[in-house]
Structure formats: C-alpha cells, structure tokens
C-alpha positions as CSV (number, residue, x, y, z in Angstrom):
1,M,2.7,-237.9,-16.2
2,S,3.3,-241.6,-17.1
3,I,5.1,-242.8,-19.8
4,F,1.7,-243.6,-22.1
5,D,0.4,-240.2,-21.4
6,K,3.3,-238.8,-22.4
7,I,3.5,-241.1,-26.0
8,D,-0.1,-240.2,-26.4
9,K,0.8,-236.3,-26.7
10,V,3.3,-237.6,-29.3
11,V,0.7,-239.5,-31.5
12,D,-1.8,-236.8,-31.1
13,R,0.8,-234.3,-32.6
14,Y,1.9,-236.7,-34.9
15,T,-1.7,-236.8,-36.2
16,E,-1.8,-233.5,-36.2
17,I,0.8,-233.1,-38.7
18,E,-0.6,-235.5,-41.0
19,Q,-3.4,-233.4,-40.9
20,Q,-1.8,-230.3,-41.8
21,M,0.3,-232.1,-44.7
22,A,-2.7,-232.8,-46.4
23,D,-3.7,-229.0,-46.2
24,P,-4.2,-227.4,-50.0
25,D,-2.6,-224.4,-48.0
26,V,0.4,-226.2,-46.6
27,L,1.2,-228.0,-49.6
28,A,1.4,-224.9,-51.5
29,D,4.3,-223.8,-48.9
30,H,7.4,-225.6,-49.7
31,V,9.2,-224.3,-46.5
32,R,6.2,-225.1,-44.1
33,L,5.7,-228.4,-45.7
34,T,9.6,-229.3,-45.4
35,E,9.3,-228.4,-41.2
36,L,6.4,-230.5,-41.0
37,A,8.0,-233.4,-42.9
38,Q,11.1,-233.2,-40.6
39,E,9.0,-233.4,-37.6
40,R,7.0,-236.2,-38.7
41,T,10.2,-238.1,-39.3
42,D,11.4,-237.2,-35.7
43,L,8.3,-238.8,-34.4
44,S,8.0,-241.6,-36.3
45,D,10.0,-244.1,-35.0
46,L,8.1,-243.5,-31.3
47,V,4.8,-243.7,-33.2
48,E,5.5,-246.6,-35.3
49,T,6.8,-248.3,-32.0
50,Y,3.9,-247.3,-29.9
51,R,1.7,-248.9,-32.6
52,A,3.4,-251.8,-32.0
53,Y,3.3,-252.1,-28.4
54,R,-0.7,-251.8,-28.7
55,Q,-1.1,-254.4,-31.3
56,R,1.3,-257.2,-29.0
57,D,-0.5,-255.8,-25.8
58,D,-4.1,-256.6,-27.5
59,Q,-2.8,-259.9,-28.6
60,L,-1.6,-260.7,-25.0
61,A,-5.0,-259.9,-23.7
62,Q,-6.5,-262.2,-26.2
63,A,-3.8,-265.1,-25.6
64,R,-4.4,-264.9,-21.6
65,E,-8.1,-265.4,-22.2
66,M,-7.4,-268.4,-24.3
67,A,-5.1,-269.7,-22.1
68,A,-7.5,-269.3,-19.3
69,A,-10.3,-270.6,-20.8
70,E,-9.4,-273.2,-22.8
71,E,-9.9,-277.0,-21.5
72,D,-7.5,-279.1,-23.8
73,E,-4.1,-279.4,-22.2
74,E,-2.3,-279.3,-25.3
75,M,-4.1,-275.9,-26.5
76,A,-3.8,-274.4,-22.9
77,A,0.0,-275.0,-23.2
78,L,0.3,-273.4,-26.8
79,A,-1.7,-270.6,-25.7
80,A,0.7,-270.2,-22.5
81,A,3.8,-270.4,-24.7
82,E,2.2,-267.6,-26.9
83,V,1.7,-265.6,-23.6
84,E,5.3,-265.8,-22.6
85,E,6.5,-265.1,-25.9
86,L,4.3,-261.7,-26.3
87,S,5.1,-260.9,-22.8
88,A,8.6,-260.8,-23.8
89,E,8.2,-258.6,-27.1
90,L,6.1,-256.1,-24.9
91,E,9.2,-255.7,-22.6
92,Q,11.4,-255.1,-25.3
93,L,8.9,-252.7,-26.9
94,T,8.6,-250.6,-23.7
95,A,12.3,-250.4,-23.3
96,R,12.5,-249.4,-27.0
97,L,9.6,-246.6,-25.9
98,R,11.5,-245.4,-23.1
99,S,15.0,-245.1,-24.9
100,L,12.9,-243.1,-27.7
101,L,11.6,-241.0,-25.2
102,I,15.2,-239.6,-24.2
103,P,15.9,-236.3,-25.7
104,R,18.7,-237.1,-28.0
105,D,21.7,-235.2,-28.0
106,P,22.3,-233.8,-31.9
107,R,25.8,-233.8,-31.1
108,D,26.5,-237.6,-30.2
109,D,27.6,-238.7,-33.7
110,R,30.6,-236.1,-34.2
111,N,33.9,-236.3,-33.5
112,V,35.6,-234.8,-30.7
113,F,38.9,-233.1,-29.3
114,I,39.8,-234.2,-25.9
115,E,42.0,-231.9,-24.3
116,I,44.1,-233.2,-21.4
117,R,45.9,-230.9,-19.0
118,A,48.0,-231.8,-16.0
119,G,46.7,-230.1,-13.0
120,A,47.9,-230.4,-9.5
121,G,51.1,-232.9,-8.7
122,G,54.1,-230.9,-10.5
123,D,56.1,-233.4,-13.1
124,E,53.7,-236.4,-11.7
125,A,50.7,-234.6,-13.0
126,G,52.3,-234.2,-16.5
127,I,53.0,-237.8,-16.7
128,F,49.5,-238.8,-15.6
129,A,48.4,-236.9,-18.4
130,A,50.4,-239.0,-21.2
131,D,48.8,-242.1,-19.2
132,L,45.3,-240.4,-19.8
133,L,46.0,-239.9,-23.4
134,R,47.3,-243.2,-24.0
135,M,44.1,-244.7,-22.4
136,Y,41.8,-242.7,-24.8
137,S,43.7,-243.6,-27.4
138,R,43.6,-247.5,-26.6
139,Y,39.7,-246.7,-26.2
140,A,39.4,-245.3,-29.6
141,E,41.7,-248.1,-31.4
142,G,39.4,-250.7,-29.9
143,R,36.6,-249.2,-31.6
144,R,38.3,-248.6,-34.8
145,W,38.2,-244.7,-34.5
146,K,41.1,-242.8,-36.0
147,T,43.1,-240.5,-33.7
148,E,45.3,-237.5,-33.8
149,I,47.7,-235.2,-31.6
150,V,46.8,-232.1,-33.1
151,D,48.6,-229.8,-30.3
152,E,51.1,-231.2,-27.6
153,S,53.2,-229.1,-24.7
154,E,55.7,-231.8,-23.2
155,T,57.1,-231.7,-20.0
156,G,60.4,-233.2,-21.1
157,I,60.0,-236.3,-19.3
158,G,57.5,-238.2,-20.7
159,G,54.5,-236.0,-19.8
160,Y,52.5,-233.4,-21.0
161,K,51.5,-229.6,-19.6
162,E,48.6,-230.1,-22.3
163,V,47.5,-232.1,-25.0
164,I,45.0,-232.3,-27.2
165,L,43.9,-235.7,-29.2
166,A,41.2,-235.3,-32.2
167,V,39.3,-238.3,-32.2
168,K,37.1,-239.4,-35.6
169,G,34.7,-241.8,-35.6
170,K,30.7,-242.2,-35.7
171,G,29.3,-242.1,-32.0
172,A,32.7,-240.8,-30.7
173,Y,30.9,-237.8,-28.3
174,S,28.3,-240.0,-27.2
175,R,30.7,-242.2,-25.7
176,L,33.5,-239.7,-24.4
177,K,31.1,-236.7,-23.4
178,F,31.2,-238.1,-20.0
179,E,35.0,-238.4,-19.3
180,S,34.9,-234.5,-19.2
181,G,36.4,-233.4,-15.4
182,V,39.1,-233.9,-13.0
183,H,40.9,-237.1,-13.0
184,R,42.8,-238.2,-9.9
185,V,46.0,-240.4,-9.3
186,Q,47.2,-242.0,-6.3
187,R,50.4,-243.7,-6.8
188,V,54.1,-243.6,-5.8
189,P,55.7,-241.3,-8.2
190,Q,58.7,-242.6,-10.2
191,T,60.8,-240.1,-8.7
192,E,59.6,-240.7,-5.4
193,A,63.0,-242.2,-3.5
194,Q,61.0,-243.2,-0.2
195,G,58.0,-245.0,-1.9
196,R,55.5,-242.3,-0.5
197,I,51.9,-242.2,-2.2
198,H,51.6,-238.9,-3.9
199,T,48.3,-237.4,-5.4
200,S,48.2,-235.6,-9.1
201,T,45.2,-234.6,-11.1
202,A,44.6,-234.0,-14.7
203,T,41.8,-232.0,-16.2
204,V,39.7,-233.7,-19.4
205,A,37.8,-231.8,-21.6
206,V,35.8,-233.5,-24.4
207,M,34.6,-230.9,-27.2
208,P,32.4,-232.1,-29.9
209,E,33.7,-231.0,-33.5
210,L,31.3,-228.5,-34.9
211,D,29.7,-227.6,-38.0
212,D,30.4,-224.2,-39.2
213,V,26.5,-223.0,-38.4
214,D,27.1,-223.6,-34.9
215,I,29.6,-221.0,-34.0
216,T,30.8,-218.4,-36.4
217,L,34.1,-217.0,-36.1
218,D,34.6,-213.2,-37.3
219,E,37.9,-212.9,-38.9
220,R,38.2,-209.2,-37.0
221,D,38.2,-211.0,-34.0
222,L,41.0,-213.3,-34.6
223,I,44.8,-213.0,-35.0
224,I,46.4,-215.3,-37.3
225,T,50.0,-216.3,-37.4
226,A,52.6,-218.5,-39.3
227,E,55.0,-219.8,-37.0
228,F,57.9,-222.5,-37.8
229,S,56.9,-226.0,-36.6
230,S,59.0,-227.4,-33.5
231,G,59.6,-231.2,-32.5
232,P,60.0,-233.8,-34.8
233,G,59.6,-233.7,-38.6
234,G,62.9,-233.2,-39.9
235,Q,64.2,-230.1,-41.7
236,H,61.0,-229.8,-44.0
237,M,59.4,-228.6,-41.1
238,Q,61.8,-226.2,-40.0
239,K,62.3,-224.4,-43.6
240,N,58.3,-223.9,-44.0
241,A,56.3,-221.5,-41.4
242,T,53.3,-224.2,-41.8
243,A,52.2,-223.8,-37.8
244,A,49.2,-221.8,-37.4
245,R,48.6,-220.0,-34.2
246,V,45.1,-218.6,-34.0
247,V,44.1,-215.7,-31.1
248,Y,40.4,-215.0,-30.3
249,K,40.8,-211.6,-29.1
250,P,37.3,-211.3,-26.6
251,T,38.9,-213.8,-24.5
252,G,42.4,-214.4,-25.0
253,M,41.9,-217.8,-26.0
254,F,44.9,-219.2,-28.5
255,V,45.8,-222.7,-29.9
256,K,48.6,-223.3,-32.0
257,I,48.6,-226.1,-34.5
258,Q,51.4,-227.8,-36.8
259,S,50.1,-231.2,-37.0
260,E,49.5,-230.8,-40.9
261,R,51.6,-230.2,-43.5
262,S,50.2,-226.9,-44.6
263,L,49.6,-223.5,-43.2
264,T,46.0,-223.6,-44.6
265,Q,45.1,-227.0,-43.0
266,N,46.3,-226.1,-39.6
267,K,44.8,-222.8,-39.7
268,R,41.4,-224.5,-40.3
269,L,42.1,-226.9,-37.5
270,A,43.3,-224.5,-34.9
271,M,40.0,-222.4,-35.9
272,A,37.8,-225.7,-35.4
273,I,39.3,-226.3,-31.9
274,I,38.7,-222.6,-31.0
275,Q,35.1,-223.0,-32.2
276,A,34.8,-226.2,-30.1
277,R,36.2,-224.5,-27.1
278,L,33.6,-221.6,-27.6
279,Q,30.7,-223.8,-27.9
280,E,32.0,-225.5,-24.7
281,V,31.7,-222.5,-22.8
282,E,28.1,-222.0,-24.0
283,Q,27.3,-225.5,-23.0
284,D,28.8,-225.2,-19.5
285,K,26.7,-221.8,-19.0
286,Q,23.4,-223.5,-19.9
287,S,24.6,-227.0,-17.7
288,A,25.2,-224.5,-14.7
289,A,22.1,-222.9,-15.4
290,V,20.3,-226.1,-14.4
291,A,22.7,-227.7,-12.1
292,A,20.9,-226.5,-9.0
293,E,17.9,-228.0,-9.8
294,R,19.3,-231.5,-11.1
295,K,20.6,-234.0,-8.5
296,A,22.5,-236.2,-10.6
297,Q,26.1,-234.8,-11.8
298,V,26.1,-237.3,-14.7
299,G,26.7,-235.4,-17.8
300,S,27.3,-231.8,-16.1
301,G,31.2,-231.1,-17.3
302,D,31.5,-229.8,-14.0
303,R,35.4,-229.6,-13.6
304,S,35.2,-228.4,-10.1
305,E,34.9,-231.7,-8.6
306,K,36.9,-234.8,-9.1
307,I,35.0,-237.3,-11.2
308,R,37.2,-240.4,-11.2
309,T,40.2,-241.5,-9.1
310,Y,42.9,-244.2,-9.9
311,N,44.3,-245.6,-6.9
312,Y,47.3,-248.0,-8.3
313,P,48.2,-249.5,-4.5
314,Q,45.0,-250.8,-4.9
315,S,44.7,-251.2,-8.4
316,R,41.1,-249.7,-7.8
317,V,39.6,-247.1,-10.6
318,T,36.6,-245.6,-8.6
319,D,33.9,-243.3,-10.7
320,H,32.6,-240.9,-8.1
321,R,29.3,-239.7,-9.8
322,V,27.7,-243.4,-10.2
323,G,29.7,-245.0,-7.7
324,F,31.2,-247.7,-10.0
325,T,34.5,-249.3,-9.2
326,S,37.1,-251.4,-11.1
327,Y,39.6,-253.5,-9.3
328,N,41.6,-254.3,-12.9
329,L,43.5,-250.6,-13.0
330,P,45.7,-251.9,-15.6
331,V,43.0,-253.1,-18.0
332,V,41.2,-249.9,-17.5
333,M,44.5,-247.9,-18.2
334,D,45.0,-249.9,-21.4
335,G,41.5,-248.4,-22.8
336,D,38.9,-250.6,-21.0
337,L,36.4,-247.9,-20.5
338,D,33.0,-249.3,-21.4
339,P,32.0,-250.5,-18.1
340,F,32.2,-246.9,-16.7
341,I,30.8,-245.1,-20.0
342,D,27.7,-248.0,-20.1
343,A,27.2,-247.4,-16.2
344,L,27.1,-243.5,-16.7
345,A,24.9,-243.4,-20.1
346,L,22.6,-245.3,-17.9
347,A,22.4,-243.1,-15.2
348,D,22.1,-240.3,-17.7
349,E,19.3,-241.5,-19.6
350,T,17.4,-242.7,-16.0
351,E,17.6,-239.1,-15.4
352,K,16.4,-237.7,-18.6
353,L,13.4,-240.3,-18.9
354,A,12.3,-238.8,-15.2
355,A,12.3,-235.2,-16.5
356,A,10.7,-236.4,-19.8
357,T,7.7,-237.9,-18.2
358,E,7.6,-235.6,-15.4
C-alpha cells in the first residue's frame, strides 16, 4: 500500500466522521459526539496537509504545462521559477505527510525517571554509572529541563550502585527513550596500576512518569514505612523520619525516597516510580511479543544486548543499533547526545512508516 493509498483511507474516515456528526441522533448523544470530535481532531492535521498537497500538485501540473507551452522567454522563466518553488513545497508537504502517518507515542511529552545501575566491572562499573548520570544531567541542562536525584546508592569511591534521576521537561521521554539498554565502557580504570584496559557495563532504564489512570496501585499490595533519611542534609533530616520506603508485595519491588522534605511527598514520589516500573514491565512484555517480527531493534528497550560502547583510548562512542559513531568522546560525555538520538529517532520513524504503509 502506497503512502497516498493510506492517506485516502484516512480522508474517507474523516469525511465519514463529519457526516456522522451532522446526524441528529449523534448530536443528541453527547458521549458519541465527543468521541467523534476527538477523532476528527486527531485526523485533521493529516487531512488538511493532504489537501494542501493536492492543491500544490495541481498548481505544479499547470505551471509545467505553461512553462512547456510558453514562447516568451521571460514568461517561460517565470513559469520555470514557479515550477521550482512548487516542487520544493511539495517535497516539504510529502515529508510532513510521512511524519503525520507515523503513530505517535502518547507518552512522548512526559517527564521521565532515568534509572542507572552498575553492571559488570566492580568499582569501575559504579564510576561509569556516575559518568552516565552526569552525561544525562548535562544533556537535560542543555535543553533547560529540570533534574533531581530522587534515589541513590553510592559506592563510596565516587560511583553508584544505583541512582534514579528525575527529568522534567516537555518531550523528555521522546528524546531519552532510546537510551534504555546496556552501556559498555572500555578504558583504563583509575585503580589500575598496570595500565590495562578494562570493560565494564551499566544498565539504563528510561521510564515515563505516568498519570494515575495508567497504572493504579492497590494500597493492599503496598507496604509503606517511614525511615530516617541518610546522607547530607544535617540535623533536620536525622530528627524526622521523612524517608518513605514503599514495597510492592506482588513482585517484591521496592523504592526508598528521601529527596523531599516531607514523608507525604516522598511517599507520593516513591509510588510514582513503582508505577513507572510496572508500566515498563508491561511495555517490555508487549515489545517482546513483536520483537521476533521486527528487523530493527530501535526503541525495543531490550537490555539483553549492549546498545552503545564508550571507548576511551580511541575517544570513540558507537551506538550498535544504528552503527552511528562519534570520535569526540569528551563532548558526548558532556551531554552532546543529539547526534545519537537524532539517528535513532530517524531509524525508528523509518521503521514505523514502513509498518504504517504495509
């Protein structure tokens, strides 16, 4: 099925919706009318862009006929210029139509939790986890997103066993969702006396912050306890049991949050992270079900394979999913992730467009 065959079906549905909304029976049914109005809104951008495309396509055909038939050189030149201008507009409209055909992830505009865990490699893996935390923090800073460490387990030598970074900003999930997976580092650890290169790993999970309606937690499935906060914060944090530890009994999953000043705030944030993790589990199940039928691994969130290697001796960073490589590792580690994310987003869009027009 061509892209225009697909769009023609959308236009037919749009026309059908408009006809239904004029039906007296539908007008009397507020719920049905609201559903149709929302569907029409969802389709309107594609339909209006397609109508603009058809208009420009007709104008281009006329301009080409005029350019071919015109004997006056000046008028022929004007017609040729119009052909060039309309052709450029058609290319832009075609690209816009392709983009509109791609199913949009409704979670794209949401805030995210980035969970970074040290993997293989001992202390060096923990230090690498800290490096990744800084990389994502710097990337968020460049986009003027707000960040906050909401949970952390330090190694004592400047690393992390686990750390959760909350990132708040429009489109955070749309940009960071491709970061989920195993990240591998190859370098000489600071503790290595003989200068040997070690390979270590850290896992990254990017989870969208959810609305309450997505995953509802049953209070009976939770064990919520108040604990004293640890770490920096002075006497205030030690005098009050403000840290919240929430355990989800069906799976044993737990989160302890101490970043906020009140028990209620920490409890709410801990439950939000539990919700996000449960949603991620469901998303992984769905991804696994279709993974065998998909050739590309972009966006699958499969943690069983490394997605990116950071090679310090060669100052090289390679994303294995799309074969994209940068030879400026310091800049990447300072948060310059857009070249990688753009390449991954393009591959993802290409795959989704192919699926949409099958």
